[in-house]
N, C-alpha and C positions, 0 to 999 in steps of 0.2 A: 504494500500500500504506500503510495507517495505521500509526502508531507502535505501537499495541497489537498488531496482527498481526505486525509486524516483530519486536517483543520476544518474542512467542510463538514465532515461527519460530526465533529465535535460541536460546531455551531448549530447544526440541525438538532443534535441531542439537547443542547441548551434550550433552544426554542421550544422543543417538545416538552421538556421537563417543566419549564416555566408555565407552558400552556396547561399541563396536567395539574400543576399546583392550583392555577386559577380555576381550571375546569372543576377541580374538586370542591371549590367553594360553593356554598348554597345558603340562602336565607329566606326572606319572605317573598310572597308572590309579587311579580312585577306587573307592569301595565299590560292591558290587553287580555287578561285572564277572564274567561267567561264565568259568571256567577252561578251558573247552573250547577246544582250540587251533584257530586259524584255518587251520592247515595242512590241516584236513579239507576245506576248500573249495578246489578247484583255482583257479589264477590266473584262467583265463578265466571262471570261474563267480562270481567275487567281484563283488558289487554294493554299492558303498560310498556311504553318505550322510554328508556332512561338515557339521556344524552350526556351524562357525566358520571364518572366512577363513584364519587362519594354518595351521590343520590341513589345509585344502585345498591350500595351497602345499606343505606337507610331503608330503602324499600324492602329489602330482604329482611331486615330486622323488624320491620312492621308486620312481617308474616305474609308478604305478598311476593316473595321470590318466584313462586310458581306461576305468577301472573305476568311476569316479564316476557315479552316476545322479542325485544331487541334492546341491546345495550351498546356501549362504545367499544371500539377495538382495544382501548386501554384498560378494560376491566380485568382485575386480577383477584377479586374477592366479591362474594363468597365462591368457594370452589364449586358448589353445586351449579351456579350460574355459568362460571367459566367453562366447565366441562360439559355443559348441556348443549349439544349440537343443534337442538331445536331453537335455541335462543340466538337470533341473528346478531352478529357483531358488525356494527356500522361505523364508518369513518365520518366523524362530524364535519370534516372539511369537505367531504364529497358525498353528501347524503343522496341516496338513490330514491328519488321521489316515488317512482312507480313501485319499487320494492316496499317502501314505507306504507303506501296506500294498500298494497296487497296484504299487508299484515293486519289490516283492519283494527288499528289501535283505538282504544277508548280514552286513554290518557297518555299525554306526552310531556315529559319534563325536560325543558331546555335550560340554558344558562346565559346570563347576561354577557359574559366575556366572549362567547362564541356565537351569540344569536344573530349577529350581523351576517354570519356565514350561511345561515339557513332560515332566516326569518320568513322570507317569501315562500320558501318550500313548505315550512310548517303551516303557513297561512292557507296554502292550497290544499295540503293534506287534511287540515282540520275542516275546511269547507267541504271537501269530498267525503270524508269519513265521519264527520261529526265529532271527532276526537276533541276532548278538552285539552288545553295547553297551559302549562305553568312555566313561567320564566322566573328563575331565582337569581338572586344577586350574590356578589362575591362575599365570602366570609372574611371578617377582620378581627374576630374575637370569639372566645369560647361561648359567650352568651348568644352569639349569633348562630352557633351550631344548634342550640336549643330552639331558637326562633325558627330556623329552617326546618327542623324536624317537625315542629308544630304545623308549619305551613304545608309541608308535604303530607303529613297525617290528615290534615283537614281536606286537602285537595283529593286525597284518595279515600276519604271516608273512614279513616282509622285514627280518630283523634285520641281515643283512650289508649290505644297501643303506643301512640307517639308520646303521651304523658308518661307511660311506664318506661319507655326507652330513655327518655330524658332523666328520669329518676335514677335509672341504672347507671347512666354515664356520670351524673353528678356524684353518685355514691363512689364510683370507681376513682374519679378524679380526687375526691376528698380523701380517699385512702392514700393516694400518692402524696397528696399535700401533707397529710399527717406524718407519713413516713419520713419526709425530708425536712419538716419545719424546724426540728431541733438540731439540725446540723450546724455546727459552729463555723465551718468553712463555707466560703462563698466563691462562686466561679463566674467568670465572664467568658462567654463562648462565641466562637465564630461559626455561624450557620453556613455550612458549605453546600451550596446548591449546584454549582457547576465549576468546571475546571478552566484553566487558562486556554486560549486567550480571552475567553469571555467569562470572567470570574464574577459570579452573582452570589448574593446573600439575601437574607430576609431582614428587613428593617422594622421600624415601628409601624403600627397600623396593619399588622399581619396577624393572622390567627396563630402562626407558628411562634412568634415572640410572646403573644398573650398566653399560649399554652405553657411555654417554658417558665413563665413567671409563676405559674401555679406550683412549681416545684423549686422556686427560689433561685432560678438561674437567670443571670443577666445577659443581655445581648450586647456584644461588642460594637454593633452598629445601630444602636437604638436611636441615634441622632439622624438617621436617614430613613426615608419612608418607602414603603412598598418593597419591591424586590430590585434593589439597585445593583448596577454594575460597579464593582470596586476594583482597585488595582492592588497588586502585591504590596506596593509601598504603603497603601492604606492599612493593610493587615499588619505589616511589620511595625508601623507606627503605634498600633494599639496593642500588639503583642498579647492576644487573648490567652486565657489559661487552658482552654479546651477547644477542640474542634468537633462540631456535630455535623456529620456529613449525611445528606439525604440523596446522594447521587446514585445509590444502589450498586456501588462498587464492591468487589471482594476486598478483604482486609489488606492483602498484599498490593492490590491495585491502588487502594487509597494511599497507603504509605508511599508508594512510588510516585503518585500524583503530587503529594505534598513535598516530597524530596525534590521534585522537578521544578518547584516554584523558586524563582530567583530571590535569594536573601532569606529564605525560610529556615535554613539549617540551624540558625541560632535561636529560633523561636521555640517556645514551650510546646506548641502544637506539632513540631517536627518529631516529637517523641511518640512512638506508637501507643504508649499508655495514656496519652492525652488526646487520642483520636477515637471518637465514638462513631461507629458505622451503623446508622439506623435505617431500617427499611423505609423507602419513600412512602409506601402505602400507609404507614403508621403515623408519620408526622406531617406529611404533605397533604393529607386528606382530612378535612374537618368533618369527620363522621363518627360512627359508633366506636371505632377503635382508637380514638385519640388518647384515652387513658392508658391503653397498652403501649402506645408510643412514648408517653411520659415515663412509664415504668422502665422502659428500655433505656431512655436517656438518663434518668436518675441513677440507675444502677451503674451505668458507665461513668458518669461524671463524678459521682460521690464515692464509689467503691474502688 
């Protein structure tokens, strides 16, 4: 593989990861959602299309996994959905309108960050099939996870199940909060989203930073908003205590990646014991498994 191809693949990977993080976000219903209640469609008759992975996980946790007829190609959980060949895997960048209509959906869940890609398509599909459409907004805090679960539950006629799910997540997060609240040591972390030449991190106003605050972990780039592109020099200047990577690399690959950063050899995060390799699915998706992600981060950072 040439360097030019490798650089291009890396840039494409960065764009895809940032998109997936944004795609994972979900909150309250957006504009244009019809107010006709989903209760009109019996449970066994619901045919649900989910156009973002985090919503797919929420839908499954609400007990409606078997009602999914299509999800995104980025889906990786739950396993029952991933391995079900009868559930169509769709590319949100290139939605097949005829295929979507043929699925005869009753409910479609889209997302603000990508709706410009398929807004007209969903409009025509909804008009043709009568499907209800919910557009949800980007997550920026833990509380918004609960708000989005409520919105999705109401949209799909499962408000009580949504309330129970929220209670479960709150309890699990509180458990993690209690485990780490008495730690006398504090850590500032660099949230590692992508590698050079496009080095991205998570700043303030992101659900990732808000989630880490639940276990008393500070963000080295809390003065920047969203998902900024930073330079190696920026990281060197701040010299964070730990690195929390959500790139999905193997441990050896992560160490090699950090070793290859100019000027990083003297930083604390250059040491393998200060590198936390966390599954992107757990920390980059604001859904039912966020407490599991916090547990993984906490054990690595504090132990």
